[in-house]
GUNUDO-753621 format. One line per field, with one value per residue (C-alpha): x, y, z negated. Coordinates in pm, whole numbers, plus 32768, in hexadecimal, padded with zeros to 4 digits. Layout:
N
px X | ...;
py Y | ...;
pz Z | ...;
END
This chain:
531
px 82F5 | 83D1 | 845A | 8434 | 8563 | 85DE | 8709 | 8691 | 851F | 8433 | 83B7 | 824A | 8171 | 80A4 | 80A9 | 8051 | 7EE6 | 7E8F | 7D52 | 7CEC | 7BB5 | 7B8A | 7A47 | 79DF | 7B49 | 7BC1 | 7CC1 | 7C5F | 7CAE | 7B9C | 7B25 | 7BF1 | 7B74 | 7A05 | 7A1A | 7AD0 | 79FF | 78C0 | 790D | 796A | 782C | 7756 | 77EB | 77B3 | 7647 | 75FC | 7696 | 75C7 | 747D | 74B3 | 75AE | 7552 | 7559 | 76A7 | 773B | 76BB | 7747 | 789D | 78AB | 7840 | 7946 | 7A4F | 79F6 | 7A05 | 7B4E | 7BF4 | 7B7A | 7BE4 | 7D18 | 7DC2 | 7EE8 | 7F13 | 7F1D | 8008 | 80FE | 8105 | 81CB | 82E6 | 830B | 831B | 8417 | 84FC | 84D9 | 853B | 866F | 86D5 | 86C2 | 8781 | 88A5 | 88B1 | 8962 | 880D | 8831 | 891F | 880D | 87AE | 8644 | 8645 | 878B | 88FD | 88F7 | 87B2 | 87C8 | 86E2 | 85DD | 85C1 | 86B8 | 86BD | 8617 | 84F7 | 84E2 | 84C2 | 83C8 | 82E4 | 8306 | 82A0 | 817E | 80E7 | 8135 | 80F0 | 80B6 | 7F46 | 7F79 | 809A | 7FBA | 7E93 | 7F4E | 808F | 800D | 7EDF | 7F75 | 8086 | 7F98 | 7E81 | 7F60 | 7FEF | 7EA3 | 7DCE | 7CED | 7C91 | 7D5E | 7ED4 | 7FD7 | 8006 | 7F0D | 8012 | 7F9B | 7F3B | 8004 | 8129 | 8292 | 8265 | 8132 | 81FF | 830C | 8210 | 814C | 8271 | 82F2 | 8193 | 8166 | 82B8 | 8266 | 8130 | 81D5 | 833D | 83F5 | 82EB | 81E9 | 82F9 | 836B | 820D | 821E | 8382 | 834A | 8220 | 82DE | 840D | 833D | 8288 | 83C1 | 8494 | 83A4 | 8350 | 84AD | 8586 | 84A3 | 83DC | 8285 | 8162 | 8169 | 8048 | 8020 | 7FE9 | 8142 | 81E0 | 8151 | 81E3 | 82EE | 81DB | 80BD | 8172 | 808B | 7F5D | 7F98 | 7EF8 | 7DB7 | 7CBC | 7DAF | 7E51 | 7CFD | 7CB1 | 7DFF | 7DDC | 7C71 | 7CC2 | 7DE4 | 7CFF | 7BF1 | 7CF4 | 7D94 | 7C49 | 7BDF | 7D38 | 7D49 | 7BDF | 7C2F | 7D55 | 7C8D | 7B72 | 7C5D | 7D06 | 7BB9 | 7B39 | 7C68 | 7C66 | 7AF4 | 7B33 | 7C44 | 7B60 | 7A51 | 7B46 | 7BBF | 7A72 | 796D | 78BD | 7814 | 78D2 | 77F5 | 7807 | 7770 | 7893 | 798B | 78E1 | 78EA | 7A5A | 7A9F | 79EA | 7AC0 | 7BFE | 7B9A | 7B7C | 7CDD | 7D55 | 7CC1 | 7D85 | 7EBF | 7E7A | 7E62 | 7FB9 | 8065 | 8165 | 826B | 8179 | 808A | 8101 | 8273 | 822B | 812A | 8210 | 8330 | 824A | 81B7 | 8307 | 8382 | 8252 | 8250 | 83BE | 837C | 8250 | 8319 | 843C | 8348 | 82B2 | 8411 | 847D | 8337 | 82F1 | 83BC | 8502 | 85DB | 84DA | 84C3 | 863D | 8668 | 8537 | 85C1 | 86BF | 85ED | 84BD | 8585 | 8627 | 84D5 | 844C | 855C | 852E | 83B0 | 8380 | 8387 | 827C | 81A3 | 81C3 | 8155 | 7FE1 | 7FD6 | 7F2A | 7F0D | 7E34 | 7E0F | 7D4F | 7C69 | 7D8E | 7E4E | 7D2D | 7CC6 | 7E26 | 7F2F | 7E5A | 7DAB | 7EFC | 7F7E | 7E40 | 7E5F | 7FC5 | 7F6F | 7E44 | 7F1D | 803D | 7FCA | 7FA7 | 80E3 | 81A7 | 8156 | 8195 | 82E9 | 8333 | 82DF | 83DA | 84F1 | 8575 | 86F1 | 8729 | 87D6 | 870B | 87F4 | 87D9 | 8662 | 8634 | 8727 | 8655 | 84F4 | 8521 | 8607 | 85B2 | 8440 | 849C | 858B | 8478 | 8382 | 845C | 848C | 831D | 8272 | 836E | 8344 | 81C8 | 818D | 8274 | 81D4 | 8073 | 80CD | 817E | 8047 | 7F6D | 804C | 8062 | 7EE9 | 7F2B | 7E1F | 7D19 | 7DFB | 7E19 | 7CC3 | 7D25 | 7CD8 | 7B7D | 7BA4 | 7CD7 | 7C81 | 7C94 | 7DCC | 7EC0 | 7DFB | 7DD5 | 7F4E | 7F9B | 7EA3 | 7F85 | 80B4 | 80FF | 806A | 7F5D | 7E7D | 7F9B | 8013 | 7EB2 | 7E70 | 7FBB | 7F53 | 7E06 | 7EBC | 7FAD | 7E8D | 7DDB | 7F13 | 7F6B | 7E0E | 7E2D | 7F81 | 7EFB | 7DC7 | 7E96 | 7FA2 | 7E98 | 7DD4 | 7F16 | 7F58 | 7DF5 | 7DE3 | 7F25 | 7E91 | 7D3F | 7DDD | 7EA9 | 7FF0 | 7FF2 | 809A | 8020 | 7EAA | 7DB1 | 7D9D | 7C21 | 7C5F | 7D34 | 7C2D | 7B25 | 7BE8 | 7C36 | 7ABF | 7A7A | 7B6B | 7AB0 | 7960 | 79D1 | 7A62 | 791B | 784C | 7923 | 78ED | 777B | 774A | 7803 | 7721 | 77AF | 78A7 | 7968 | 7ABE | 7A3C | 7992 | 7AD6 | 7B93 | 7A91 | 7AA7 | 7C22 | 7C3E | 7B3A | 7BDB | 7D3C | 7CF2 | 7CEF | 7E1C | 7EEF | 7F1A | 7F69 | 8072 | 811B | 8117 | 81B8 | 82EC | 8326 | 82F6 | 83E1 | 84F2 | 84D4 | 84E4 | 860E | 86C8 | 8691 | 8718 | 884A | 889C | 887A | 8969 | 8A68 | 8A4F | 8A8A | 8BC0 | 8C4B | 8C12 | 8CBD | 8DE2;
py 8A32 | 8AF6 | 8AA4 | 8B7D | 8C30 | 8C0D | 8BB0 | 8AA5 | 8A97 | 8AF9 | 8C5D | 8C5D | 8D21 | 8BEC | 8B77 | 8A16 | 8A0B | 8B6E | 8AF6 | 8A1C | 8A4E | 89F0 | 8933 | 887C | 8865 | 87EF | 88A0 | 8848 | 88C8 | 897A | 88F7 | 87B3 | 8716 | 875F | 86EE | 85AB | 8552 | 85AE | 84D0 | 83AA | 83D3 | 83EF | 82A8 | 81FE | 826F | 8217 | 80BD | 8085 | 80F6 | 8070 | 7F51 | 7EA7 | 7FEA | 8045 | 7EF3 | 7F12 | 8073 | 8005 | 7EE3 | 7FBF | 80C0 | 7FB1 | 7F23 | 8077 | 80D2 | 7F8C | 7F97 | 8101 | 8134 | 7FE4 | 806D | 818E | 80A7 | 7FBA | 80D0 | 818E | 80A7 | 8055 | 81C4 | 822F | 811E | 8198 | 82F9 | 8282 | 81CE | 8301 | 83DA | 82E0 | 82C3 | 8434 | 8546 | 8591 | 844D | 84FF | 85E7 | 859C | 85B8 | 86CF | 876E | 8712 | 8701 | 863B | 84F6 | 83C4 | 839A | 821F | 8102 | 8046 | 7F0B | 7FDA | 809E | 7F5E | 7ECB | 7FFB | 7FEF | 7E82 | 7EA9 | 7FDF | 7F8A | 7E1A | 7D58 | 7D04 | 7CAF | 7BC3 | 7B07 | 7AF3 | 7AA1 | 79FA | 7899 | 78E8 | 79AD | 78BC | 7793 | 784C | 7894 | 7734 | 767C | 7764 | 77BE | 78FD | 7907 | 78DE | 79E5 | 7A04 | 78E4 | 77D7 | 7673 | 763A | 7544 | 7553 | 75AA | 76F3 | 773F | 76FB | 77F2 | 78FA | 78C8 | 7955 | 7A50 | 7AE6 | 7AF4 | 7B9D | 7C83 | 7CF8 | 7D1E | 7D6E | 7EA5 | 7F4A | 7F93 | 8008 | 80FC | 8196 | 81AC | 822D | 834C | 83D1 | 83B0 | 8462 | 857D | 85B8 | 859B | 8673 | 8797 | 878A | 8759 | 8807 | 8919 | 8969 | 8923 | 8877 | 86FB | 86CA | 864E | 87A6 | 881B | 872F | 8807 | 8954 | 895A | 893F | 8A08 | 8AFA | 8BA7 | 8B29 | 89E0 | 8A74 | 8ABC | 89FA | 890A | 88B5 | 8868 | 8780 | 86CB | 8694 | 8629 | 8525 | 84AF | 847E | 83C5 | 82E9 | 829A | 8251 | 8156 | 80B9 | 808A | 8019 | 7F0C | 7E95 | 7E97 | 7DDD | 7CD5 | 7CA8 | 7C8D | 7B92 | 7AB5 | 7AD9 | 7A80 | 7957 | 78E3 | 7907 | 7847 | 7735 | 7709 | 7728 | 76BC | 780E | 7869 | 797A | 7A99 | 7C09 | 7C44 | 7B91 | 7C51 | 7D99 | 7D49 | 7CF1 | 7E3A | 7EF5 | 7E49 | 7E8C | 7FF9 | 8013 | 7F8A | 807E | 819F | 812B | 811A | 827B | 82FB | 8266 | 832C | 82C6 | 822E | 8188 | 811A | 80D9 | 80A6 | 7FB6 | 7EEF | 7EE2 | 7E55 | 7D4F | 7CEE | 7CD5 | 7BEA | 7B05 | 7B0A | 7AA0 | 7987 | 790C | 7915 | 7857 | 7751 | 771A | 7717 | 7601 | 753A | 755D | 74E4 | 7588 | 7512 | 7583 | 76D6 | 7704 | 76A9 | 7777 | 78BC | 78F1 | 784F | 7923 | 7A65 | 7A1D | 79BF | 7B09 | 7BCC | 7AFF | 7B0F | 7C7B | 7D0C | 7C17 | 7C52 | 7DCD | 7DD0 | 7E12 | 7DFA | 7CD0 | 7C01 | 7ACA | 7ACA | 7C12 | 7B9F | 7B2C | 7C6B | 7D49 | 7C84 | 7C5C | 7D45 | 7E7A | 7E4B | 7E3F | 7F73 | 802F | 7FB3 | 802D | 817D | 81AE | 8151 | 8234 | 8375 | 82AE | 81DB | 82F6 | 83EF | 82EA | 829C | 8412 | 842F | 8320 | 8367 | 84BC | 84C3 | 83C6 | 841D | 83E7 | 82CC | 8223 | 825C | 81A9 | 8094 | 8034 | 808C | 7FD4 | 7EB2 | 7E4A | 7E02 | 7D44 | 7C63 | 7C20 | 7BE6 | 7AD7 | 7A27 | 7A3A | 79D1 | 78BE | 782D | 7836 | 7801 | 76D3 | 7633 | 7665 | 75E6 | 74B3 | 745A | 748A | 73AB | 729D | 729C | 72F6 | 7388 | 7480 | 750F | 73B4 | 73F0 | 754C | 76AA | 7700 | 786E | 7949 | 79AC | 7842 | 77D2 | 783A | 777F | 764A | 764C | 7674 | 755F | 7463 | 74CB | 7480 | 755D | 75D9 | 7669 | 773A | 77B4 | 7803 | 78CE | 7982 | 79CD | 7A5F | 7B30 | 7BAE | 7C0C | 7CCC | 7D8C | 7DD5 | 7E65 | 7F35 | 7FB6 | 8013 | 80BF | 8180 | 81F4 | 8237 | 8313 | 83CD | 8410 | 8473 | 8559 | 8606 | 8649 | 86BE | 87A2 | 8866 | 87AF | 87C3 | 86A4 | 8706 | 8727 | 86C1 | 854A | 8537 | 8584 | 844B | 8388 | 8407 | 838F | 823F | 8210 | 8284 | 817D | 8070 | 80EF | 80FE | 7F9C | 7F1E | 7FCA | 7F3C | 7DE1 | 7E21 | 7EB0 | 7D8A | 7C86 | 7B2D | 7BAE | 7C7E | 7C65 | 7CEE | 7E09 | 7E61 | 7E55 | 7F2F | 803B | 803F | 804F | 8165 | 8238 | 8208 | 8289 | 8401 | 83E9 | 833C | 847C | 853B | 8438 | 8457 | 85D3 | 85C8 | 8523 | 8651 | 873C | 8670 | 867A | 87F7 | 881D | 8737 | 87E1 | 892B | 8892 | 8801 | 8950 | 89FA | 88FD | 8939 | 8AB3 | 8A8E | 89B7 | 8ABA | 8BCD | 8B00 | 8AB7;
pz 864D | 8560 | 840B | 82D6 | 8252 | 80F0 | 8020 | 7F30 | 7F7D | 8092 | 806D | 8007 | 7F17 | 7EC8 | 7D5E | 7CF4 | 7C88 | 7CF6 | 7DA2 | 7C7C | 7BAE | 7A42 | 7A16 | 78D7 | 7869 | 79C1 | 7A9B | 7C00 | 7D5A | 7E16 | 7F09 | 7F28 | 7DE5 | 7E2D | 7F98 | 7F43 | 7E13 | 7ECA | 7FF6 | 7F16 | 7E49 | 7F84 | 8001 | 7EB1 | 7E97 | 8002 | 7FD5 | 7E9E | 7F39 | 809A | 807E | 81C6 | 828D | 81F1 | 8249 | 83AF | 83D1 | 834F | 8444 | 8568 | 850D | 84F3 | 8649 | 86F3 | 8649 | 86AD | 8814 | 8842 | 876B | 873A | 8807 | 8712 | 85E4 | 869C | 86F4 | 85AD | 84C1 | 85B8 | 861C | 84B1 | 8460 | 8578 | 84EF | 8390 | 8415 | 84DD | 83A4 | 82D1 | 83C5 | 841C | 8353 | 82B9 | 81F3 | 8104 | 8082 | 7F18 | 7EA1 | 7DA2 | 7E10 | 7DF0 | 7C73 | 7C48 | 7B81 | 7BA6 | 7A95 | 7AAF | 7AD0 | 7C1A | 7B82 | 7AF2 | 7C36 | 7D03 | 7C0A | 7C2D | 7DAA | 7DA7 | 7CB3 | 7D54 | 7EBE | 7F00 | 7DBE | 7DF1 | 7F5E | 7F0C | 7E1B | 7F0B | 804C | 7FCE | 800C | 80E4 | 8204 | 827B | 8255 | 830C | 8437 | 843E | 841F | 84FA | 83D5 | 848D | 85CC | 8607 | 8665 | 87DE | 8809 | 87BD | 8783 | 8617 | 8543 | 8639 | 85F0 | 86A7 | 85D3 | 8499 | 8500 | 856B | 8429 | 8366 | 8462 | 8489 | 830F | 82DE | 8401 | 8348 | 81F4 | 824F | 82B3 | 8392 | 827F | 8194 | 829D | 828E | 8113 | 8117 | 8209 | 8144 | 7FFC | 808B | 811E | 7FD4 | 7EFD | 7FE2 | 7FFD | 7E8A | 7DF8 | 7EFA | 7F7D | 7E42 | 7ED9 | 7E26 | 7E18 | 7F09 | 806F | 8107 | 8097 | 8194 | 82AB | 823B | 834D | 8455 | 83BB | 82D5 | 81DB | 829E | 81ED | 80B4 | 8173 | 8245 | 82ED | 81A4 | 810C | 8233 | 8211 | 809A | 80B4 | 81BF | 80E9 | 7FBC | 8081 | 8129 | 7FD9 | 7F2E | 8039 | 8053 | 7EDA | 7EC5 | 7FC6 | 7EF8 | 7DB6 | 7E63 | 7EF1 | 7D9F | 7CEA | 7DEA | 7DB1 | 7C35 | 7C26 | 7D0E | 7C21 | 7AF5 | 7BAC | 7C11 | 7AAA | 79F5 | 7AF2 | 7ADE | 7C25 | 7CDD | 7D4F | 7DA1 | 7C48 | 7B9F | 7C74 | 7C1A | 7AA6 | 7AC8 | 7B7C | 7A65 | 795C | 7A20 | 7A4F | 78D5 | 78AE | 79B9 | 78F0 | 77BE | 7894 | 7916 | 77B1 | 7764 | 7878 | 7980 | 7899 | 77A7 | 78BA | 7A1D | 79CB | 78AA | 7970 | 7AA0 | 79D3 | 7935 | 7A84 | 7B30 | 7A1F | 7A31 | 7BAF | 7BBC | 7AC1 | 7B8C | 7CCF | 7C2F | 7BAC | 7D06 | 7D9A | 7CAB | 7C9D | 7E10 | 7F3E | 7ECF | 7FF1 | 80F4 | 8048 | 8040 | 81AF | 8209 | 817A | 828D | 839E | 8351 | 8345 | 8495 | 852A | 84A6 | 855D | 869C | 86AA | 8644 | 87AA | 8821 | 86F1 | 871A | 8886 | 88BA | 8A38 | 8ADA | 899D | 89A3 | 8827 | 8815 | 86FC | 8629 | 867B | 860E | 84DB | 8454 | 84E2 | 851E | 83D1 | 8324 | 83D8 | 837A | 8214 | 81F6 | 8293 | 81AE | 8085 | 80EC | 803B | 7EF7 | 7F0B | 7FAD | 7E9B | 7D8F | 7E2D | 7E36 | 7CC3 | 7C67 | 7D65 | 7D03 | 7CF7 | 7E10 | 7F56 | 8092 | 80F7 | 7FA1 | 7FA5 | 80F3 | 8094 | 7F66 | 7FDE | 8129 | 80D2 | 7F6C | 7FB1 | 80F0 | 802E | 7F2D | 804D | 80EB | 7F9B | 7F37 | 807A | 80C2 | 7F64 | 7F5A | 80CE | 80F0 | 7FBE | 8046 | 81A2 | 8115 | 8049 | 817D | 8253 | 8146 | 810D | 7FA3 | 7EC2 | 7F35 | 8043 | 80DE | 8179 | 81EF | 8172 | 80F8 | 8098 | 8082 | 7F1C | 7EA2 | 7F5E | 7E4D | 7D42 | 7E1D | 7E54 | 7CE1 | 7C8E | 7D3D | 7C6F | 7AFE | 79EA | 7ADA | 79CA | 793C | 7A8F | 7B07 | 79CD | 7A02 | 7B69 | 7AF6 | 79F1 | 7AFB | 7BE0 | 7ACF | 7A69 | 7BD4 | 7C06 | 7AC9 | 7B3B | 7C93 | 7C05 | 7B04 | 7BF8 | 7D01 | 7C14 | 7BC1 | 7D30 | 7D90 | 7C65 | 7CD1 | 7E2A | 7DA5 | 7CA0 | 7D9D | 7D5F | 7BE5 | 7B30 | 79D4 | 7A0F | 7900 | 78C3 | 78FA | 7A6A | 7A94 | 79D3 | 7AC7 | 7BF7 | 7B58 | 7B2D | 7C93 | 7D18 | 7C5A | 7CD5 | 7E41 | 7E32 | 7D9C | 7EA6 | 7FC1 | 7F33 | 7EFC | 805A | 80F2 | 8052 | 8096 | 8197 | 809D | 8141 | 828D | 81D1 | 8121 | 826B | 8318 | 820C | 821B | 8395 | 83AE | 829E | 832A | 8489 | 8442 | 835E | 8469 | 8534 | 83F3 | 83A1 | 84F5 | 84E6 | 838D | 8427 | 8505 | 83DF | 8303 | 840A | 8424 | 82AC | 8282 | 839F | 82E9 | 81A8 | 8256 | 82F7 | 81A6 | 8108 | 821B | 81EE | 8077 | 80B2 | 81A2 | 80A1 | 7F8F | 8076;
END
């Protein structure tokens, strides 16, 4: 396994977009675009024509994947997190994305806002109240089979939630973002997933194996994003139904997805600064206001005391929650933890490339400090605020939650209904969900388009519009194929699509280390010459 030579970039004759074809005003990579778009369209058509068969196939695939490869999903996030920490604390942490003179394009607040909106915004809204309450009340199993409604269940409710949303998933995002940003900005390679494998494959990365890597990345991203869009649409439609009395159905969710896709297209047309950045700043502001309202109107003292307690419980319970040997809570482990790990892995090409696009100019150490720690701090604040409020209402027999959870999608609205100004806050929550979905679809289309245009960042706008529409179509088909059991259908699609990309993700860590070691050696040689 040798490394390429070169002074400021890896030596290659490849030019960005050299394999592209111009077709009806588009500038698309051959064959990645056609393979990816074709597979997505085949899935959409099959789901439409044979919805029951599609749903059955997804569930069968999910069952086989979980029974055979749960160990691989369980190992991947902690291994990657250890790798990230090793890079950050090593001399390689001094490397700056874009070179020694590169300057950041965005302020740290805007940077964090875009990380939050693109990375976890929809999930925070859907699971903020539902997940801690579900684990505490045994809505669908309890972590490590603890007794429901007990003090131990309360602690594990928060530590398991923070385990799923804390530093481990952000390690997955961070390593993909660093690999993409490093090879693009420091080595002069195209901003696409295959570039991260240049130290291992050399110029072969522009051929067959590179096409395979990029195609898997696109499919994984499409299903990961479609799951998120589907979950967000399910919750938004549940909120609309709760406020208006309109019957919630897959048809309503599909109409909502279509409307949101239209908004995403408008956002795409406005570009990164006028679209994703603007929406992210708006969403971050409204999300903070909503969280502060719940903090003040809810059980404030319990929330304040819970912040430290929940964080410490998270640190204490992480080893037990990570272990997959001899667990008695296999169903819970598969349906929650493994689903989350698959979701993060399937999202990692999208979030990773988006992070790379907005992180130029940061040192590796600064990059990890913000990408790993800032979302975790927000995670502790958010889930403690919403989770403590929901659990307190459940324990006190207050409102709808006093009788226990009905569906995860309605839990947030049931919680808000027991607080003052419930109509206003519920409308704000629906607005947040819609804008989060738009932001994810816009930034996702931007990322997928970059991969399917051979790494170009200035490809024709209609290509991004196409992928924004494909995300909406795939989300609708997952919901349609799932029938009543939409959440399981979304989970099945995510877990199935994430499996092949998991091995690609692990291999990229090796390649990234080789590339960064090459860069560090080059920096040392330059210092010796200057001295």
